[in-house]
N, C-alpha and C positions, 0 to 999 in steps of 0.2 A: 904379678901382684895378686895377693890373695883376694878371694871374693867373699862377700858377706851376705847374709839373708836380709830381707826387708825388715824395717822397724815395725814393732807392734805398737798399738796405741798407748800402752803404758810405758814404752821404752824411750819416748821422746816427748818433750814438752809440746803441748798443743800450740800451734801458731796459726793465726788467722791467715787466710789466703784470699786473693782478690781475682775475680774473673775479669780478664781484659778482652773486650770484643775485638775481632779482627778489624784492621784498618789499613789504608794506604798511608804510609809515613814518608815524609821527606827527611830521610836520615841525614844528620849532620847540621852544620850551621850555615845560615844564609850569609851573604857577603856583608850585610850591615853589622853583623856581630864582629867580624874582623876589623871593620872600621871603628866600632865601639871600643874594642880592646886596645887599638892604637891610641885612642883618646884618653884612656884610663890611666896612663903612666904606670901601669902595673909592671912587675919586675921582669917578666919573660918577653922576649921578642916575638912579634907576630908570626914568623915562620914556625915557631914551636906549636902553634895552633892550626897550622894549615892542613893537618891531617883530618880536620873536621870539614873541609871543603874539597870539592864542590858537593852540595847536597845531592842526594840520589834517591829516587823514588823506589820504595820497597813495599811489597805486600806482606803484611804480618797476619798470620792466621790466629784465630782465638786461642788463648792460653790462660793458664792460672799462674800467678806469681805470689810468693809469700809477702805478707805485709811488712815484715821486718827482716833484717839480716839474721843469720843463724847466731844464736847466743852461746856463751860459754857453757851454760847449763845444758843446752841441747847437745853441744859437741861432747860434753862429759858423758852424757847418757849413751851416745854412740860409741865412744871409746871404751866405756865400761862393758857394753854389750858385745863388742867385737874384739877388743884387745888391740885395736888399730893404733899405731904410732905414726905421727905426722913426719913429714920429711925433715923438719927442723929437729924433732926429737931423735930421729935415727942418726943424723949427722952431727948432732951435738952443738949446733949454733944456728942463729938466724940473724937477720939484719935489724939493727937498732940504730937510730940516728944519734950520733955522738955530738960533741961540741960543734964540729964543723961539717961532718959528712957521715955517710952510712958506715957502720962497723959490723964485722962478723962477731957477734956477741955470744960468748960461751953460755950454754944453758938456756938461751932464749927460745921460748916456744909458747904455745897457747896457754900452757900452765903457768909459766913465768915470763910474762911479756917483756920485762925489762932486763932479763938475764938472771943467772944464778947468784950474782953478787948483790942484787937488790931484793929486799924482802917485800915483795908485792905479788899478791895473787888476785886475779881479776874477779869482780863480782859476777854471779851467774847470769844476771840480766843484761850484761854488757855484750856487745858483739864479739865473737871469737876472732883472734888475730893470729899472725904468723902462720897463715894458711896458704899452702901451695896449691896449684891446680889439681894435682893428684889427690890431695887431702879433701878438697871441695868435691871433686867428682865421686870419690869413694863414699863420702857422707851422703851425697845426693842419691846415689844408687841405693844405699841402705834405707833411705827414707822413701824410696819409690818415686823419686823426683829427678831433676836434672838442673844444670845451670841454664839461666836464660841466655838467649842470643843477644848480641849487641842491639839489634833492632827492637827486640822485645823489651829490653831494659829501657831504652830511650822512649819508647811508646808509653810504658808504664810511668815514666818520670814526667813526660810532657803532657800527657792526656790526649783525649780523642779529638780536640779541636784542630782544624787544619792549620791554624796559626802557630807561630813559634813562641816559646817562652824560655828565658834565660835560666830560671830556677824552677823547681817544681810548682811553686806557688805563683810565679809571675815574673815580670821584668824588673820589679823594684826590690833591691836588696834589703834584707832585714836580718841582722846578725842574731836576733833572738829566735829565728826560725830553723837554725841548723847548727850542728856542732862543727865549727871551723875555728881556725886560729883567730879570726875576727872576734868570735865569742870570748875566747880566753884573754885576748888583749884588752877587752872592754871597749873597743872602738874598731872602726874599719880603717885599714891602712893599705897603702900601696907599696910600702917600703920593705925590701928584703932585709935591710939593715935592722929595722925595727923588729922584724920577725925573728932574726937571729938573736938579738938581745933578749927578747922574751923567752926564747927556748933555752938559752944559756942560764937565765935566772931560774927557770923551772927545773932544769937539770941539776943546778947547784942545790936547790932546796929539797927536791924529792927524788933525784935520780931520773933516768930516762924512762919514766913511767908514762905509758900512753894515756892520753886524756879522752878515752872513749866515754860515752854516756849510756845509760840504760836505753835499750831500743824503744822507740816510740816516745821519747822524752819531749819531742817538739811537735807532737800531734795535738790537735789537727792542723794547727796553723802552718806547719812546715811540710804537710803532706802534699802529694801530687793530686791532680784532679780526680784520680781513681781512688784516693785514700791510701796510697802506698807511702810508707814512712821511711825516713832516713835515706832518701835518695840524693841528698846533698850533704856531704860531710859524714862524720862519724867514722866509717871505714871505707877504704877502696873495696870494690866488689868485682870479683872475677866474672867474666862471661864465657860462653862457649865458642865465641867467634875468633877465628884467627885474625891477626892484624893485617889490614890491607888498606890501600887507598880507595876512596870512593870514586875517584876519577883522576884525570891529569891534574897534578898539583906541583908546578915547577918551582914555587916559592917555599915548599915544605923543607923544614930543617933536615940536614943530612943525617943526623942521628936518628930521626924518626924513619927516614927512608931505609936505613940500614936494618931495621927490625921487621919490616913488612914481609909477610910470608913465613916468619919464624916465631914471632911472639903471639901472645893472646891479649885481647882487648880487656882492659880493666876500666870500670866506670865509677862515677860518683864523687871522687875526691874523698878527703878524710878530715879528721880533727886537726891535723897539722898543716892544712892548706888554707890559703886565702880564698876569698869568695870566687875568684876567677877560675880556680881549678875545681870548683864544685858545681859548675853549670851542667845543664841537662845533656849537652853535646860534647863536653870535654872528654878527651880520651887519654888514657894511660896505657902503656904496653908492658906486659910482664913476661919474663921467660917462663914458659910452661914446664921446663925441665927441673924446676925446684925453687924458683924465686919466691920469697916470702919475707914479710917484714912486720913490724909491730903496728902497722896501720892497715894491713890487708886482711879482709874477710870475704864474705860472700852471702848471697841469698839464693834460694832455690825457686824453680818454676816447674811446671809440668804441663803436658798436653791435656786437652779436655778428655 
């Protein structure tokens, strides 16, 4: 892979960053969260969330994290300065959710998130999508930064308090605080059937256009205790951490077990998820050899 020089102050949009003090973090979800998920009648079975347990104590050193995900405008500045082409651009397709499932959509990339057949270009202040690990790592190196670890990401989302919180702002859900499917539905739902009907209607009217929002749109009410924005919903965010179990998890879904040690942890949920998938400890796992979709972006961090 080619190497690129670091960004200059004029070559990338200024983005606020937040200092996160070091802390001891109980990474993952306590058992009461699993019990709560069982009670919610949400679409996914509890074993799908068992990779969040058991909680494990980790020491996180002080670090700095960007307040917002990387935007389309920032990525455009990087691409113009370096000539870099993303994995999706080089192979000619990326994943877009169709009527019923994910599809390899020709021409889909960060420049054309819905594919070449749909006349849609993303606004510069929206988070960039269709980003693979290689694309995120290369941008971060150019900017003199790196991807956050999973523990750093969760600490920035949950805050310094030793207690646990379901979402960055607390344990009470509010659909006006984050860009999720609940926001677009106009109500909170537990139903996968209702979600699918909403998405089909949107796709019929506009095509498979991702419903990202300008970064920071839900600040300050949706921010974490540190003031970090968009850590629930908007776009999935890559971390630098390989997928692994925190400890023995005999009830974990087999499909999750199969990716441990091979995939990379993705955090935060996205605009297309219900609130249960946008919690501070929710984990997604992506193939680091090229997986990207119209809901996947990233934010950067750096050492002090």
